[in-house]
C-alpha positions in Angstrom: 18.4 14.8 -10.9 21.7 14.4 -12.7 24.1 11.9 -11.3 27.8 11.8 -12.5 28.4 8.4 -11.0 30.1 5.7 -13.0 28.8 3.0 -10.6 26.2 0.7 -12.1 25.8 -1.5 -9.0 26.7 -1.6 -5.4 28.2 -4.5 -3.5 26.7 -5.1 0.0 29.4 -6.1 2.4 27.3 -6.5 5.5 27.2 -10.2 5.1 29.6 -12.8 6.6 31.7 -14.9 4.2 31.2 -18.2 5.9 28.3 -20.2 4.4 27.2 -21.7 7.7 26.9 -18.2 9.3 25.0 -16.9 6.2 22.5 -19.7 6.4 22.0 -19.2 10.1 21.4 -15.5 9.6 19.0 -16.4 6.7 16.9 -18.5 9.0 17.0 -15.9 11.8 15.9 -13.0 9.5 13.4 -15.2 7.8 11.8 -16.0 11.2 11.7 -12.3 12.1 10.1 -11.5 8.8 7.4 -14.2 9.0 6.7 -13.1 12.6 6.4 -9.4 11.4 4.0 -10.3 8.6 2.0 -12.7 10.7 1.7 -10.3 13.7 0.7 -7.3 11.6 -1.7 -9.2 9.4 -3.3 -10.5 12.6 -3.8 -7.0 13.9 -5.3 -5.9 10.6 -7.6 -8.9 10.4 -8.9 -8.6 14.0 -9.3 -4.8 13.8 -11.2 -4.9 10.6 -13.3 -7.9 11.6 -14.3 -6.6 15.1 -17.0 -4.0 15.7 -15.6 -3.4 19.2 -12.3 -2.2 17.7 -13.8 0.4 15.3 -12.2 3.2 17.3 -9.5 5.8 16.4 -6.9 4.1 18.5 -7.3 0.8 16.6 -7.6 2.6 13.3 -4.1 4.1 13.9 -2.8 0.8 15.1 -4.1 -0.9 11.9 -2.5 1.8 9.8 0.8 1.2 11.6 0.6 -2.5 10.9 0.0 -1.8 7.2 3.1 0.5 7.3 5.2 -2.1 9.1 4.5 -4.7 6.4 5.7 -2.4 3.6 8.6 -1.1 5.7 10.1 -4.5 6.3 9.3 -5.7 2.8 11.5 -3.0 1.3 14.7 -4.5 2.8 14.3 -8.0 4.2 13.4 -10.0 1.1 16.5 -8.7 -0.7 18.6 -9.4 2.4 17.3 -13.0 2.5 18.1 -13.4 -1.2 21.7 -12.1 -0.7 22.3 -14.5 2.2 22.0 -17.5 -0.2 23.7 -15.9 -3.2 27.4 -15.8 -3.9 27.3 -12.2 -5.2 25.6 -9.7 -2.9 25.1 -6.9 -5.4 22.3 -4.4 -5.9 21.8 -2.2 -9.0 22.3 1.5 -8.7 18.6 2.3 -9.4 17.3 -0.5 -7.2 19.5 0.9 -4.4 18.0 4.4 -5.0 14.5 3.0 -4.8 15.3 1.1 -1.7 16.7 4.2 0.0 13.6 6.2 -1.1 11.0 3.8 0.2 12.9 2.8 3.3 13.4 6.5 4.4 9.8 7.4 3.4 8.2 4.6 5.4 10.5 5.2 8.3 9.5 8.9 8.2 5.8 8.0 8.1 6.3 5.8 11.2 7.8 8.8 13.0 4.7 10.9 12.2 2.2 8.1 12.8 3.7 7.4 16.3 3.2 11.1 17.1 -0.3 11.0 15.8 -1.0 7.9 18.0 0.4 9.9 21.0 -1.9 12.8 20.2 -4.9 10.3 20.1 -4.0 9.1 23.6 -3.6 12.7 24.7 -7.1 13.6 23.6 -8.6 10.4 25.0 -7.1 10.9 28.4 -6.9 14.7 28.8 -10.1 15.6 26.9 -12.4 12.6 27.1 -15.6 14.5 26.7 -14.5 16.0 23.4 -12.8 12.8 22.1 -15.5 11.7 19.7 -15.8 15.2 18.3 -12.1 15.9 17.9 -11.1 12.4 16.7 -13.8 11.9 14.1 -13.4 9.7 11.1 -12.5 12.6 8.8 -9.8 13.8 11.2 -8.3 10.3 11.6 -8.1 9.8 7.8 -6.6 13.2 7.3 -3.9 12.6 10.0 -2.9 9.2 8.4 -2.9 10.7 4.9 -0.8 13.6 6.1 1.7 11.3 7.6 2.1 9.4 4.4 2.4 12.5 2.2 4.9 14.2 4.5 7.0 11.0 4.8 7.3 10.6 1.0 8.2 14.3 0.6 10.8 14.1 3.3 12.4 11.0 1.7 12.4 12.7 -1.7 14.7 15.5 -0.3 17.1 13.0 1.2 17.2 10.6 -1.8 17.9 13.5 -4.2 20.5 14.9 -1.9 22.3 11.6 -1.5 22.2 10.3 -5.1 23.3 13.5 -6.7 26.7 12.7 -5.3 29.2 10.9 -7.6 30.1 7.3 -6.6 33.3 6.8 -8.6 35.9 5.6 -6.1 34.0 2.7 -4.5 30.8 0.8 -4.8 31.3 -1.4 -1.7 28.7 -0.6 1.0 29.4 -2.0 4.4 25.8 -2.7 5.2 23.0 -5.2 4.7 21.0 -2.9 2.6 21.2 0.5 0.9 21.0 3.3 3.5 22.1 6.9 3.6 24.9 6.8 6.2 26.9 4.0 4.5 26.3 5.6 1.1 27.7 8.9 2.2 30.7 7.1 3.5 31.6 5.7 0.1 30.5 8.7 -2.0 33.1 10.8 -3.9 33.4 14.5 -3.6 32.1 16.8 -0.9 29.4 15.1 1.2 29.0 18.0 3.6 25.9 19.5 1.8 24.1 16.1 1.9 25.1 15.7 5.6 23.6 19.1 6.3 20.4 18.1 4.6 20.3 14.9 6.6 20.8 16.7 9.9 18.6 19.7 9.3 15.7 18.3 7.3 15.8 14.9 8.8 16.5 16.3 12.3 13.6 18.7 12.1 11.2 16.1 10.8 12.3 13.3 13.2 12.8 15.5 16.2 9.6 17.4 15.5 7.7 14.1 15.6 9.5 13.1 18.7 8.9 16.4 20.4 5.2 16.4 19.7 5.1 12.8 21.1 6.9 13.9 24.3 4.6 16.9 24.7 1.6 14.7 24.4 2.9 12.3 27.0 3.8 15.2 29.4 0.2 16.2 29.4 -1.0 12.6 29.6 1.2 11.8 32.7 0.2 15.1 34.3 -3.4 14.2 33.9 -3.0 10.6 35.1 -1.2 11.8 38.3 -4.3 13.9 39.1 -6.5 10.9 39.1 -7.3 10.1 42.7 -7.9 6.3 42.5 -5.0 4.0 42.1 -7.1 1.7 39.8 -8.0 4.7 37.6 -4.4 5.8 37.2 -3.4 2.2 36.4 -6.1 1.8 33.8 -5.3 5.1 32.2 -1.6 4.5 32.0 -2.1 0.9 30.7 -3.5 2.4 27.5 -0.2 4.2 26.9 2.5 1.8 28.0 2.6 -0.2 24.8 2.8 2.8 22.6 5.4 4.4 24.8 7.6 1.3 24.6 7.4 1.3 20.8 8.2 5.0 20.6 11.3 4.6 22.8 12.6 1.7 20.8 12.1 3.3 17.4 13.3 6.8 18.1 16.3 5.8 20.1 17.7 3.5 17.4 16.8 5.8 14.5 18.4 8.9 16.0 21.6 7.0 16.9 21.8 5.9 13.2 21.1 9.1 11.3 21.9 12.1 13.5 25.7 11.8 13.5 28.4 13.0 11.2 29.7 10.6 8.5 33.2 10.8 10.2 31.6 9.3 13.3 30.0 6.4 11.4 31.2 3.1 12.7 31.0 0.1 10.3 30.2 -2.4 13.0 27.7 -0.2 14.8 26.3 0.8 11.4 25.5 -2.9 10.8 24.0 -3.6 14.2 21.8 -0.5 14.9 19.7 -0.8 11.6 18.8 -4.3 12.6 16.9 -3.0 15.6 14.8 -0.4 13.8 14.5 -2.2 10.4 13.9 -5.8 11.6 13.5 -6.3 15.4 11.2 -3.3 16.3 8.6 -4.1 13.5 8.6 -7.7 14.8 8.1 -6.6 18.4 5.4 -4.0 17.7 2.5 -6.5 17.2 3.6 -8.4 20.4 3.9 -5.2 22.4 0.5 -3.9 21.3 -1.5 -7.1 21.8 0.2 -9.1 24.5 -1.4 -7.1 27.4 -4.3 -5.8 25.5 -7.4 -7.5 26.9 -9.7 -5.7 24.4 -7.8 -7.0 21.4 -7.5 -10.5 22.8 -11.2 -10.7 23.5 -12.0 -9.5 20.0 -9.6 -12.1 18.6 -11.2 -14.9 20.6 -14.6 -13.8 19.4 -13.5 -13.8 15.8 -11.9 -17.2 16.1 -15.2 -18.6 17.6 -17.2 -17.0 14.8 -14.9 -18.1 11.9 -14.0 -21.5 13.1 
């Protein structure tokens, strides 16, 4: 990849100028980051330590927790550092790396959420074949496929974005390096990169979303056929947490990436990424464990054994 840019670093403008506000935001983001790490490490610890949770559903949930730890660590530590520094700069190549890993891990989450929906589909719609279809080899293959496809998808977008020259401006109106604000300040014709973002990113993201929706159409159809109210409630309770996470993640991601650069709003561009890059990863462990009796019982048992 050859880049004609004369820019050696970018200045991140997504930070307020007042020190008191910057310190407040530092503490807020720091709390979110600690909660994200704590919640996801807890899920990993309990899942790996409990024999009762050695099922495909918790294997995928554990994989999602590992992903969320890396996903937030790509952006938040640098954001926290910039809150307490006078100069909020990021080198050109660090910016490129941040974009690559952020898009890759976000893409992996898209696919992994679709995989988790498929797991629920098999469990509810084909319970007699569940053990056969969702065996260990299949689960590992699905997770590995999600990671490989995510990194390949990100490679396309990163090359497409950073082949553009950045000569006229190096000031990004965002908290971290992301594709929409980079395209906004790029010199030359950004249309080919926008087409790549909409087509490749759209197909990848919408494909994951569509497969998730199809899984849930079958799941809801099957649940409605269950005669007992208790049976319907129990079946649906296994899906509500995942459905909530899916709605939060896809809604905010699509609103950020699937729009033309000309429609990109600086203020909206700062706010929306906070949801899918910071808030959603923090909420995921809470959503998945708060109403999960199986997980809470496994956690209590582990605490009793360890302490």
